[in-house]
C-alpha positions in Angstrom: 130.6 91.4 89.3 129.7 88.3 87.2 129.3 84.7 88.2 132.6 83.5 86.7 134.6 86.1 88.6 132.8 85.2 91.8 133.5 81.5 91.4 137.2 82.2 90.5 137.5 84.5 93.5 136.1 81.9 95.8 138.7 79.4 94.7 141.7 81.7 95.0 143.8 81.4 98.2 143.8 84.4 100.5 146.1 87.2 99.4 146.9 85.6 96.0 145.5 88.4 94.0 147.9 91.3 93.2 147.3 94.3 95.4 144.9 92.4 97.7 143.2 94.9 100.1 141.2 94.5 103.3 138.1 94.6 101.1 139.4 91.7 99.0 140.2 89.7 102.1 136.6 90.4 103.3 135.2 88.9 100.0 137.6 86.0 100.3 136.2 85.3 103.8 132.7 85.7 102.4 133.2 82.9 99.8 134.9 80.5 102.2 133.2 77.1 101.5 135.2 74.8 103.7 133.5 71.9 105.2 133.5 73.5 108.6 131.9 76.6 107.2 129.2 74.6 105.5 128.4 73.0 108.9 128.6 76.1 111.1 127.8 78.9 108.7 128.5 82.5 109.9 128.2 83.7 113.4 125.4 86.2 114.2 128.0 88.8 115.0 129.9 88.3 111.7 126.6 88.4 109.7 125.7 91.7 111.4 129.1 93.1 110.5 128.8 92.1 106.9 125.3 93.5 106.7 126.6 96.9 107.7 129.3 96.5 105.0 127.2 95.4 102.0 123.7 96.7 103.0 120.3 94.9 102.9 119.6 92.1 100.4 116.9 94.1 98.6 117.0 94.7 94.8 114.6 97.6 95.3 116.5 99.5 98.0 117.4 102.4 95.7 113.8 103.0 94.8 112.9 104.0 98.4 112.2 107.7 98.1 114.1 109.9 100.6 112.3 112.6 102.5 114.0 115.4 100.7 113.0 114.0 97.3 109.3 113.6 98.4 109.3 117.3 99.5 111.1 118.4 96.3 108.7 116.5 94.0 105.7 118.3 95.5 107.3 121.8 95.5 108.6 121.2 92.0 105.0 121.1 90.7 105.1 123.6 87.8 102.0 125.5 89.1 103.6 126.0 92.5 107.0 127.0 91.0 105.3 129.6 88.8 103.2 130.8 91.7 106.2 131.2 93.9 108.1 133.0 91.2 105.2 135.4 90.5 104.7 136.1 94.2 108.4 136.8 94.5 108.0 139.4 91.7 105.2 140.8 93.7 107.3 141.0 96.8 110.1 142.7 94.8 107.6 145.4 93.8 106.7 145.9 97.5 104.1 143.3 98.5 106.3 141.2 100.8 103.4 140.2 103.1 101.7 138.3 100.3 104.9 136.5 99.3 105.6 135.4 102.9 101.9 134.3 103.4 101.8 132.3 100.1 105.1 130.6 101.0 103.8 129.7 104.5 100.6 128.2 103.1 102.3 126.2 100.4 104.8 124.9 103.0 102.0 123.8 105.4 100.2 122.1 102.5 103.4 120.2 101.4 104.2 119.2 105.0 100.6 117.9 105.5 100.7 116.0 102.2 104.2 114.5 102.7 103.7 113.5 106.3 100.4 111.8 105.7 101.6 110.1 102.6 104.8 108.8 104.1 103.2 107.7 107.3 100.7 105.7 105.3 103.4 104.1 103.1 105.6 103.2 106.1 102.6 101.6 107.9 101.8 99.5 104.8 105.5 98.6 104.3 105.6 97.4 107.9 102.6 95.2 107.3 104.0 93.8 104.1 107.3 92.9 105.7 105.5 91.1 108.5 104.6 88.4 105.9 107.8 88.9 103.9 109.9 86.0 102.7 112.1 84.1 105.2 115.3 82.2 104.4 116.5 79.0 106.1 120.1 79.9 107.0 122.7 78.2 109.1 124.3 80.5 111.7 126.4 79.4 114.7 125.9 75.8 113.6 122.1 76.0 114.0 119.3 76.5 111.4 117.5 79.8 111.6 114.7 81.5 109.7 115.7 85.1 108.9 114.2 87.8 106.6 115.8 87.5 103.2 116.8 91.2 103.6 119.3 90.2 106.3 121.3 87.7 104.2 124.9 88.5 103.5 127.7 87.0 101.4 129.1 83.9 103.2 125.7 82.8 104.6 124.9 79.1 104.1 121.2 78.7 103.1 119.0 75.6 102.7 116.5 75.4 99.8 113.4 73.3 99.6 110.5 72.9 97.0 108.5 76.1 96.7 111.3 78.4 98.0 112.3 81.5 96.1 116.1 81.6 95.9 117.0 84.6 98.2 120.4 85.5 96.6 122.9 84.5 94.1 124.5 81.3 95.5 127.0 78.6 94.7 125.6 75.1 95.3 127.4 73.1 98.0 125.1 70.1 98.2 122.2 69.1 95.9 119.6 66.4 95.9 117.5 66.2 92.6 117.3 70.0 92.4 115.2 71.6 89.7 114.9 75.3 89.5 112.5 77.6 87.4 114.7 80.4 86.0 112.0 81.9 83.8 112.2 85.2 85.6 115.8 85.7 84.3 115.9 83.6 81.2 112.3 83.4 79.9 112.7 79.6 79.7 109.6 77.9 81.1 111.1 74.4 81.7 112.8 73.7 85.0 116.6 73.4 84.9 118.5 70.6 86.7 121.2 71.9 89.0 124.4 70.2 90.4 127.0 70.9 93.0 130.5 71.0 91.6 133.5 73.3 92.1 134.3 73.9 88.4 132.9 77.0 86.8 130.2 75.9 84.4 129.9 79.2 82.5 130.5 82.9 82.7 126.7 83.3 82.0 124.0 83.0 84.7 121.8 81.3 82.1 124.2 78.4 81.7 125.7 78.1 85.2 124.4 74.7 86.5 126.3 74.9 89.8 124.6 78.1 90.8 121.2 79.4 91.7 120.1 83.0 91.4 117.9 85.4 93.3 114.3 85.5 92.3 114.3 82.0 90.7 112.2 79.3 92.4 112.8 75.7 93.5 110.4 73.3 91.8 111.7 70.1 93.4 114.6 68.7 95.3 116.7 70.3 98.0 120.0 72.0 98.3 122.5 73.7 100.5 124.0 76.8 99.0 126.6 79.5 99.8 125.4 83.1 99.3 127.8 84.9 97.0 126.0 88.1 96.1 123.1 90.0 97.6 120.9 93.0 96.7 121.7 95.0 93.7 124.8 93.0 93.0 122.8 89.9 92.1 121.8 89.0 88.5 118.3 90.0 89.4 119.5 93.3 90.7 121.2 94.0 87.4 117.8 93.9 85.7 115.6 95.0 88.6 114.6 98.1 86.7 112.8 96.1 84.1 111.6 93.2 86.2 110.1 95.3 89.0 108.2 97.6 86.7 104.8 98.5 87.9 102.1 96.0 86.9 99.5 97.3 84.4 97.1 99.6 86.1 93.6 98.2 86.9 90.2 99.8 86.4 90.3 101.6 89.7 93.7 103.2 89.2 92.8 104.0 85.6 89.6 105.7 86.7 91.5 107.8 89.3 93.9 108.9 86.6 91.1 109.7 84.2 89.4 111.8 86.9 92.6 113.6 87.7 93.2 114.4 84.1 89.6 115.6 83.6 89.9 117.9 86.6 93.2 119.3 85.4 91.8 120.0 81.9 88.8 121.8 83.3 90.9 123.7 85.7 93.4 124.9 83.1 90.6 125.9 80.7 88.7 128.0 83.3 92.0 129.4 84.7 93.0 130.6 81.2 89.5 132.0 80.8 89.7 133.9 84.1 93.2 135.1 83.2 92.1 136.4 79.8 89.0 138.2 81.2 91.0 139.9 83.9 93.8 140.8 81.6 91.4 142.5 79.1 89.6 144.3 82.0 92.7 146.3 82.6 93.6 144.9 86.0 97.3 144.7 87.0 98.8 141.8 85.1 101.0 140.5 88.0 98.1 140.5 90.4 95.9 138.7 87.8 98.7 136.1 87.1 99.2 135.3 90.8 95.4 135.0 91.3 95.0 132.7 88.3 97.9 130.5 89.5 96.6 130.4 93.0 93.2 129.4 91.6 94.8 126.6 89.6 96.7 125.3 92.7 93.5 125.5 94.8 91.3 123.7 92.3 93.5 121.0 90.9 93.1 117.6 92.8 96.7 117.7 94.0 95.6 116.2 97.3 94.0 113.2 95.5 97.1 110.9 95.6 97.6 111.5 99.3 93.9 111.0 100.2 93.9 107.8 98.1 97.1 106.5 99.8 96.0 107.4 103.3 92.5 105.9 102.8 93.8 102.7 101.3 96.6 102.4 104.0 93.9 102.9 106.7 92.0 100.1 105.1 95.2 98.0 105.0 95.7 98.6 108.8 92.1 97.7 109.5 92.5 94.5 107.4 95.6 93.7 109.4 93.4 93.7 112.5 91.3 91.0 110.8 94.6 89.1 110.1 94.7 90.0 106.4 98.0 91.6 105.2 97.8 93.8 102.1 100.9 93.7 99.8 99.4 95.9 97.0 97.3 98.8 98.1 95.2 98.9 94.9 94.1 95.3 95.5 91.8 96.6 98.3 89.5 98.0 95.6 89.7 94.7 93.7 88.7 92.9 96.9 85.7 95.2 97.3 84.7 94.7 93.7 85.2 90.9 93.6 82.2 88.9 92.6 83.9 85.6 91.9 86.2 83.7 94.4 88.0 80.7 93.0 89.5 78.5 95.7 91.1 75.0 96.2 89.3 72.8 98.6 92.2 71.5 100.8 92.7 73.7 103.8 89.8 76.1 102.8 86.8 73.8 102.7 88.6 71.0 104.6 90.7 71.0 107.7 93.9 70.0 105.8 94.4 67.5 108.6 94.9 64.5 106.3 95.0 61.1 107.9 95.7 57.7 106.4 92.5 55.6 106.8 93.3 52.3 105.1 95.7 50.6 102.8 94.9 47.4 100.8 96.0 45.2 98.0 94.2 44.8 94.7 91.8 42.4 96.3 90.8 45.0 98.9 92.6 43.1 101.7 94.8 45.1 104.2 98.4 44.4 103.4 101.4 45.9 105.4 103.6 45.5 102.2 101.5 48.3 100.5 102.2 50.7 103.4 105.9 49.8 103.4 106.2 50.6 99.7 104.3 53.9 100.1 106.4 54.8 103.1 109.6 54.2 101.2 108.4 56.3 98.3 107.3 59.2 100.6 110.3 59.2 102.9 112.9 59.2 100.0 111.0 61.7 97.9 112.7 65.1 97.6 110.1 66.9 95.6 107.1 69.0 96.5 105.9 68.4 100.0 102.4 66.8 100.1 100.0 66.4 103.0 99.4 62.9 101.8 103.1 62.1 102.2 103.1 63.6 105.6 100.1 61.5 106.5 101.9 58.3 105.4 105.1 59.2 107.3 103.3 60.2 110.4 101.0 57.1 110.4 103.8 54.8 111.6 107.5 54.3 111.1 109.3 51.8 108.8 113.0 51.1 109.0 114.6 52.5 105.8 118.2 52.2 106.9 119.0 49.3 104.5 117.7 51.2 101.5 119.7 53.7 99.4 118.2 56.2 97.0 119.6 55.9 93.4 117.3 58.4 91.6 114.0 60.1 91.5 111.4 61.6 89.1 109.7 64.2 91.3 106.0 64.9 91.3 104.6 67.3 88.8 101.0 68.3 88.1 100.8 66.8 84.6 102.2 63.4 85.5 100.4 63.3 88.9 102.9 60.8 90.4 106.3 60.6 92.0 108.8 57.8 91.4 111.9 56.8 93.4 114.5 54.3 92.5 115.9 52.5 95.6 118.6 49.9 96.2 119.1 47.3 98.9 122.1 45.0 98.4 121.6 43.3 95.0 117.9 44.5 94.8 117.0 47.7 92.8 113.3 48.7 93.0 111.4 51.4 91.3 108.4 52.5 93.4 105.7 54.7 91.8 102.9 56.4 93.8 100.3 58.7 92.4 96.7 59.2 91.1 95.0 55.8 90.8 93.9 56.2 87.1 97.4 57.3 86.1 99.3 54.6 88.0 96.8 52.0 86.8 97.3 53.1 83.1 101.0 52.4 83.5 100.5 49.0 85.0 100.5 45.8 83.1 100.8 43.3 86.0 99.3 42.8 89.4 100.9 41.8 92.7 99.0 39.3 94.9 100.7 38.9 98.3 104.0 37.1 98.0 103.1 35.5 94.7 104.8 36.4 91.5 103.1 39.2 89.5 100.3 38.1 87.2 98.9 39.8 84.1 96.4 42.6 84.9 93.4 41.7 82.8 90.6 44.1 81.7 88.1 42.8 84.2 90.4 43.4 87.1 91.4 46.8 85.8 87.7 47.7 85.6 87.0 46.4 89.1 89.8 48.4 90.5 88.6 51.6 88.9 85.1 50.9 90.3 86.6 50.6 93.8 88.5 53.9 93.4 85.3 55.6 92.3 83.4 54.1 95.3 86.0 55.4 97.7 85.9 58.8 96.1 82.2 59.0 96.4 82.6 58.3 100.1 84.9 61.2 100.4 88.3 59.4 100.5 91.3 60.6 98.6 93.1 57.6 97.0 96.7 57.0 96.0 97.8 53.9 94.1 101.2 52.2 94.4 103.1 50.2 91.8 106.6 48.8 91.5 109.1 47.5 89.0 112.4 45.7 89.7 115.3 47.1 87.7 118.8 45.9 87.0 122.0 47.6 88.3 122.6 49.2 84.9 119.2 50.9 84.8 119.2 54.4 86.4 116.8 56.5 84.2 113.7 56.7 86.4 111.4 58.5 83.9 112.2 56.0 81.1 111.1 53.1 83.2 107.7 54.4 84.4 105.9 51.7 82.4 105.1 48.0 82.5 104.6 48.4 86.3 103.2 45.8 88.7 100.2 47.3 90.5 100.6 46.7 94.2 97.6 48.3 95.9 96.2 51.6 97.2 95.9 53.9 100.2 92.8 55.9 101.2 93.0 59.1 103.1 90.4 61.2 104.9 90.4 65.0 105.2 87.5 66.2 107.3 85.5 69.2 106.1 85.6 72.5 108.0 82.5 72.9 110.1 82.1 76.6 109.1 83.0 76.4 105.5 79.5 75.8 104.2 78.2 78.7 106.3 81.0 81.0 105.0 80.1 80.1 101.4 76.5 81.0 102.0 77.6 84.3 103.6 79.7 85.0 100.6 76.8 84.3 98.3 74.6 86.8 100.3 77.4 89.3 99.9 77.3 88.9 96.1 80.4 86.7 95.8 80.0 83.3 94.1 82.6 80.6 95.1 84.0 78.4 92.5 86.0 75.3 93.5 89.2 74.6 91.4 90.9 71.4 92.5 93.2 68.7 91.3 91.1 66.1 93.0 88.5 64.1 91.1 84.8 65.0 90.9 83.6 62.2 93.2 85.6 63.4 96.2 84.7 67.0 95.6 81.0 66.4 95.1 80.9 64.3 98.3 82.5 67.2 100.2 80.0 69.7 98.7 77.2 67.5 99.8 78.6 67.3 103.4 78.9 71.1 103.5 75.5 71.8 101.9 77.0 73.5 98.9 74.7 73.6 95.9 76.6 72.5 92.8 75.2 73.8 89.5 77.6 72.0 87.3 81.0 70.2 87.0 83.8 70.5 84.5 87.0 68.4 84.5 90.4 69.4 83.2 89.9 67.1 80.2 86.7 68.9 79.3 88.2 72.3 79.8 91.0 71.4 77.3 88.4 70.4 74.8 86.6 73.8 75.0 87.5 76.9 73.0 87.8 80.1 75.0 84.3 81.2 73.8 82.8 77.9 74.7 84.5 77.9 78.1 83.1 81.4 78.9 79.6 80.1 78.0 79.9 77.3 80.5 81.2 79.4 83.4 77.9 80.6 84.9 76.5 77.1 85.1 79.6 75.5 86.6 80.5 75.5 90.3 83.2 72.8 90.5 86.3 72.4 88.3 88.0 69.1 89.0 91.3 67.5 88.0 92.5 70.8 86.7 96.2 71.6 86.2 97.9 74.9 87.1 97.7 76.3 83.6 94.0 75.3 83.4 93.3 77.2 86.7 94.8 80.3 85.2 92.8 79.9 82.0 89.6 79.5 83.9 90.3 82.7 85.9 91.2 84.6 82.7 87.9 83.4 81.2 85.9 84.8 84.2 87.7 88.1 83.8 87.0 88.2 80.1 83.4 87.7 81.0 83.4 90.9 82.9 83.8 89.5 86.4 86.2 90.6 89.1 88.0 87.4 90.2 89.8 86.5 93.4 91.9 83.3 93.7 92.9 81.7 96.9 95.9 79.4 96.7 99.0 78.4 98.6 100.9 75.9 96.6 103.7 76.0 94.0 101.1 75.1 91.4 99.0 78.2 92.3 101.4 81.0 91.3 100.0 81.2 87.8 96.4 81.4 89.0 97.4 84.1 91.6 99.0 86.2 88.8 96.0 85.7 86.5 93.4 86.9 89.1 92.3 90.4 89.8 93.3 89.8 93.4 95.5 87.0 94.4 95.0 85.7 98.0 97.4 83.4 99.8 98.2 82.4 103.3 101.2 82.9 105.6 102.1 79.2 105.5 102.1 79.1 101.7 105.0 78.3 99.5 107.3 81.3 98.8 106.3 81.5 95.2 102.6 81.7 96.1 103.1 84.3 98.8 105.3 86.4 96.4 102.6 86.3 93.7 99.7 87.2 96.0 98.3 90.6 96.6 96.8 89.7 100.0 98.2 87.2 102.6 95.8 85.6 105.2 97.2 84.9 108.6 94.3 82.5 109.1 93.2 80.2 106.2 89.4 80.6 106.4 86.7 81.8 104.0 85.3 83.7 107.0 88.5 85.8 107.1 88.2 86.4 103.3 84.6 87.7 103.9 85.9 90.1 106.6 88.5 91.3 104.1 85.8 91.8 101.4 83.7 93.9 103.7 86.7 96.0 104.7 87.7 96.4 101.0 84.3 97.7 100.2 84.4 100.0 103.2 87.7 101.5 101.9 86.4 102.0 98.4 83.3 103.7 99.8 85.5 106.2 101.7 87.7 106.9 98.7 84.5 107.6 96.8 83.3 110.2 99.3 86.4 112.3 98.6 86.0 111.9 94.9 82.4 112.9 94.9 82.9 115.9 97.1 86.0 117.0 95.3 84.4 116.6 91.8 81.3 118.6 92.7 82.8 121.4 94.8 85.9 121.9 92.6 83.8 122.3 89.4 81.4 124.6 91.3 84.2 126.8 92.4 85.7 126.9 88.9 82.3 127.9 87.4 81.7 130.5 90.1 85.2 132.0 89.6 84.8 132.2 85.8 81.4 133.8 86.2 82.6 136.3 88.7 85.5 137.3 86.5 83.0 138.5 83.8 81.3 141.2 85.8 83.4 142.1 88.9 85.8 145.1 88.7 88.1 143.3 91.2 89.4 139.8 92.0 86.6 137.8 93.7 89.2 136.4 96.1 92.9 137.3 96.8 95.5 134.7 95.8 96.5 134.0 99.4 92.8 133.7 100.4 92.4 131.0 97.7 95.4 129.1 99.0 94.2 129.5 102.7 90.7 128.2 101.6 92.4 125.3 99.9 94.6 124.5 103.0 91.6 124.5 105.4 89.6 122.3 102.9 92.5 119.9 102.8 92.7 119.7 106.6 89.0 119.0 106.8 89.5 115.9 104.5 91.9 114.2 106.9 89.0 112.4 108.6 87.6 110.8 105.4 89.7 107.6 105.6 88.3 106.9 109.1 84.7 107.5 108.4 81.9 105.0 109.2 80.1 103.2 106.4 76.5 102.1 106.3 76.1 98.3 106.7 74.0 98.0 103.5 76.7 99.7 101.5 79.1 96.7 101.9 76.5 94.1 101.0 77.3 94.0 97.3 80.5 94.2 95.2 81.6 97.7 94.4 83.4 98.9 91.2 84.8 102.2 90.2 82.4 104.1 87.9 83.8 107.3 86.5 80.5 107.9 84.6 78.5 108.3 87.9 81.2 110.6 89.2 81.0 112.8 86.1 77.2 113.0 86.5 77.6 114.1 90.2 80.2 116.7 89.1 78.1 118.0 86.2 75.0 118.3 88.3 76.2 119.2 91.8 79.0 121.5 90.5 76.6 124.0 88.8 74.2 123.6 91.7 76.9 124.9 94.0 77.6 127.7 91.6 74.0 128.8 91.7 74.3 129.4 95.5 77.6 131.1 95.0 76.0 133.5 92.5 73.2 134.2 94.9 75.8 135.1 97.5 77.5 137.4 95.0 74.2 139.2 94.4 73.5 139.4 98.1 76.9 140.8 98.9 76.7 143.5 96.2 73.1 144.5 96.5 72.0 143.7 100.1 75.2 144.5 101.9 76.8 147.0 99.4 80.0 145.1 99.8 83.3 146.7 98.8 86.2 144.6 97.5 87.4 143.3 100.9 84.0 142.5 102.2 83.0 140.7 99.0 86.2 138.6 99.0 85.7 137.8 102.7 82.0 136.9 102.2 82.7 134.5 99.4 85.7 133.0 101.3 83.5 132.2 104.2 80.6 130.8 102.1 82.8 128.8 99.7 84.7 127.1 102.6 81.5 126.3 104.5 79.7 124.7 101.5 82.8 122.7 100.5 83.5 121.3 103.9 79.9 120.6 105.0 78.6 119.0 101.9 80.6 115.8 102.7 78.2 115.2 105.6 75.4 114.8 103.0 77.3 113.1 100.2 79.0 110.6 102.6 76.0 108.3 102.8 73.2 107.0 100.6 70.9 107.4 103.5 69.3 110.6 104.8 72.1 112.3 106.7 70.4 112.1 110.0 70.1 108.3 109.6 73.9 107.8 109.3 76.4 108.9 111.9 79.7 110.1 110.6 83.0 109.4 112.3 83.7 111.9 115.0 87.0 113.0 113.4 85.4 113.7 110.0 82.5 115.5 111.5 84.8 117.5 113.8 87.2 118.5 111.1 84.5 119.4 108.6 82.5 121.5 111.0 85.7 122.9 112.5 87.0 124.1 109.2 83.7 125.8 108.3 83.6 127.5 111.8 87.2 128.5 111.4 86.4 130.2 108.1 83.6 132.1 109.8 85.7 133.2 112.8 88.9 134.1 110.9 87.7 137.6 109.7 87.3 138.6 113.3 90.9 137.7 114.2 94.2 139.5 113.7 95.4 136.4 111.8 92.5 136.8 109.3 93.6 140.4 108.7 96.9 139.2 107.4 95.0 137.5 104.6 92.9 140.6 103.8 89.8 139.2 105.5 87.5 141.8 107.1 84.7 141.6 109.7 81.4 140.8 108.0 77.9 142.2 109.0 76.2 139.9 111.5 73.2 139.7 109.1 75.4 138.0 106.6 75.9 135.0 109.0 72.2 134.7 109.4 71.8 134.7 105.6 74.7 132.1 105.4 72.9 129.7 107.7 69.8 129.9 105.5 71.9 129.4 102.3 73.7 126.4 103.8 70.4 124.8 104.9 68.8 125.2 101.4 72.0 124.2 99.7 72.5 121.0 101.7 68.8 120.1 101.3 69.1 120.6 97.5 72.2 118.4 97.5 70.4 115.7 99.4 67.4 115.7 97.0 69.8 115.6 94.0 72.0 112.9 95.5 69.0 110.6 96.0 68.0 111.0 92.4 71.6 110.5 91.1 72.2 107.4 93.3 68.9 105.9 92.2 69.6 106.3 88.5 73.2 105.3 88.9 72.3 102.0 90.6 69.6 101.2 88.1 71.9 101.8 85.1 75.0 100.0 86.4 73.7 96.6 87.5 76.1 94.1 85.9 74.7 92.0 83.0 73.5 88.6 84.1 73.9 89.4 87.8 70.6 91.0 88.7 71.6 93.3 91.6 74.5 91.1 92.9 77.2 93.5 91.8 76.4 97.2 91.8 78.9 99.8 90.5 79.0 102.7 92.9 81.0 105.9 93.1 
C-alpha cells in the first residue's frame, strides 16, 4: 500500500469506494483526521482493538523464530539426519534398542540446546525492550508515552528533535520541521516537511507532507497521524536489507574460525576412522553409525548455545548494575575496550546548568540581554539544549506580544540558532550562539539604549579576551546579537550577517565529585579516557584541573581537519582532550583510534552523537538520550556515570573469561578424543565405543557445561582489557589435546593388558575415563591460579563432578546396561583415580606455561601490559 493510495483513501468519504467492506471502513476510521480526532486521538480501547487487527508496529516481527523452527533447525543438522537414517536402517535389520536409544539421546540434547538458547534470548529481549523507544501519542485527549510497538493506524503522535519517527505518518501540524531520511533515501541533508492535505507525490522520497518510520527529526516539531505500521511501512518494505546483520567483529569472527577448525579436524578424523574400520572388515552399517555418532559428539554443536547463554547471563548481571545490553556481542567489546571517548556534559559534570550572569559588551549587567536570550530560547523549535533550559528556568519574560515569523535552527557546524520575531510594526532577528561565531558575524555594537555603533577591532579583541577569561574560570558562554528587518524580509539564514552585538551570558555546570576518581579507576583498569567535546579548550581544561585529570595534549576541531589520517593517528597517544569538535570529527577520531589497533567505546546521548556511536566498537548511551542515540547504541546506561561504565567493563571481562573456559576445554578435550579415537581404530578389532555410548558421553558432557556461564572469576583477571585470541586457543588445543590422548592410550593399554578387557569392558572403561577427564579438566583450566586458590561456582563444580560420578556409576545400573555398559573391576576405579590425579596435575603444569607464554607474546604494542589478549 503506497503513500499516494493512503493519502487518497484518507480523503475519501466513508463508503465512497465501490464494494466497501468492513475492513475498508476500518481503514477509513483509522485515517480520520478531523480536528476533534487531532485533539483527542484514539481511545485506549479502540487502540487495543486495532492492535489486535493489524499486529505490533515492528518491522522485524516476521524474523522471530518460532519454537518449531528452532527445533527443526537443530534436528535438520546433516550429521544428525544421516545418523538417524543409519540407525533406522540398523533397527530395520533388528537392532531396535540402539535406534530408540539414539533418538532419545538426540531428543534430550536438542531440548537442552533449544530451551537454554531461547530462554537466554527471551531474557535479553526483555532487557532490550525495557529501554526500547517510546512514542508521544495522544489518547483519550491526553498525551501518553507508549512503546512504539503498540502504535496503530489512527494514532496521533507528537514529534520533537531527536525522535525517531515511529511509523509512516501524515503531517497534521508542523513547526520548522526538518527530517533526516538517509535511512530510506541515502540523502544526507535534512528535508524540510510541511503540513498540507494535497498529495505531494506517490513516492516516499518526494512526499513533503509525510514522515516515515525509521527517519529522525533533526529540528522543529510536528503533530502527525499514523497511517501505516510494522511491515506495511516504507521501512518494512525494505526491512530485509536495512536490518541485515552488522559486519561481524573480531570476537564473532574468532568463534566462527574456531568452529570451522573443529569441524574440519572432526571430519578428517571421522573419515580416517571410517576408512580404517571399513578396511578391517567390520560391518559397514555399524561402522557408519559409529563414525556419524563420533562426528556428532566431537563437533562443537553446543558452542552457539553456550555462547548465547553465557553472554545472556552477562547481560542479566549487567542489568543488575543498571546497564542494558542491546547487542550481545558488544559484551566482548566492552571487556576488550582500552579507550573510552566521552563528552563532558553529564559525564564529567552534573549537567545541572545554571545561568550565572548576563552582561553587555562593557561587562555591565543588562536585563535587555537576558530578555533577548529568553525570546530566542523560548521561540526556538530546534534541538533542546541545557543552556536554553537554564535561560527559560532562570526567570520568566512576557512573550505574549511577540509572534514567531521564522527560524534557522541550531546545527553543529553553524553553532548558533536564529529566530525572527514580530511585535506590531517591529520585526527583529535574534541570534544566539558560540561567542566567536556570533562575534564574527557582528559589525556593530549595542550600548544600552543608544543607537548601535561600529564594532572596532580593539573592542572585538577585548570581547574575545573576556570570553577567554570566563572560559578559563570554567564558565560556558553564549553571545547574543540582533538585527532589525523589514516586513518583506523573511529569510532568516540569508540575514545572519551585519549583526549588532548585544552581550553575553555565562553559565556554570558543576563537576561531578566522583568523575575524577572514576577516571583514575578506569586508568588502573587499563582504559584511557579521551574527552571529545564541542566546548572550547579553556572550559574543558579548567574542568580537568578541578577533577585532577592529567591532560597530555589538546587538539581542536580546526587542527583535526588540518591533519591527514596518518598524522591524526600519530597524535592520538599524546592527546587527552579534543575540543570544539563536530559530530563527523568525533566519528573520524574514533575510527582513527580503531585503525591504530585500539578497541574504542563512545559514550554519547545527543542527536550529534549517532555517528560516533556507530563508528565505535561499542556505543554507549543513556536511557534519557535522544532516540537516535539510543537506537545507535549497543549498551544503554540507566545511570549516567563513569562508575557504572566501569562496572560494565568488569562484567564484560567476566563474561568473556567464562566464554573462554568453554572454548579452552572444548578445544583440548575434543581434539584429544579425536586423536584417541583415530589411534584406537588402527589396532582394535572392535569399535572403541558404541555409537549410543558416544552420544550419551556427549550428552552428559553438555549437561556438565551448563554451569560455565555462572562461574566465578578471579579478581585479577578483570583488571586488564581482554581480547579474543584464536592463536592461544590453538596452542592449548595442540598441546592439551595430545596430552589427553596420551592418558587415553595408557588406559587402552591398561584395559587390554592388566584387565584383559573384552569388547564391552573396554568400551565401558574408556567411556568412564573419557567422561571423567573431559568434565573435570574445567576445574583446572577455569583459572590462571592454582586450582585450590580459586573457588569455582557451586553449580559448575556440582555439575562437573556429578557428570564424572554419573559416568562411573552408570555401568552398575540397569540404565547403563541399555547402553552396553558393563560393571568394571574395582581395581580399575583405583587406577582411574591415579590417572585423573596425574592428568590434572599435568594439565596444570602445562596451563601455567601456556598462559605465561601467551601473556608475554600478546601484550599490545605501545601499551606495556595495559591490554592483554587472553583466551
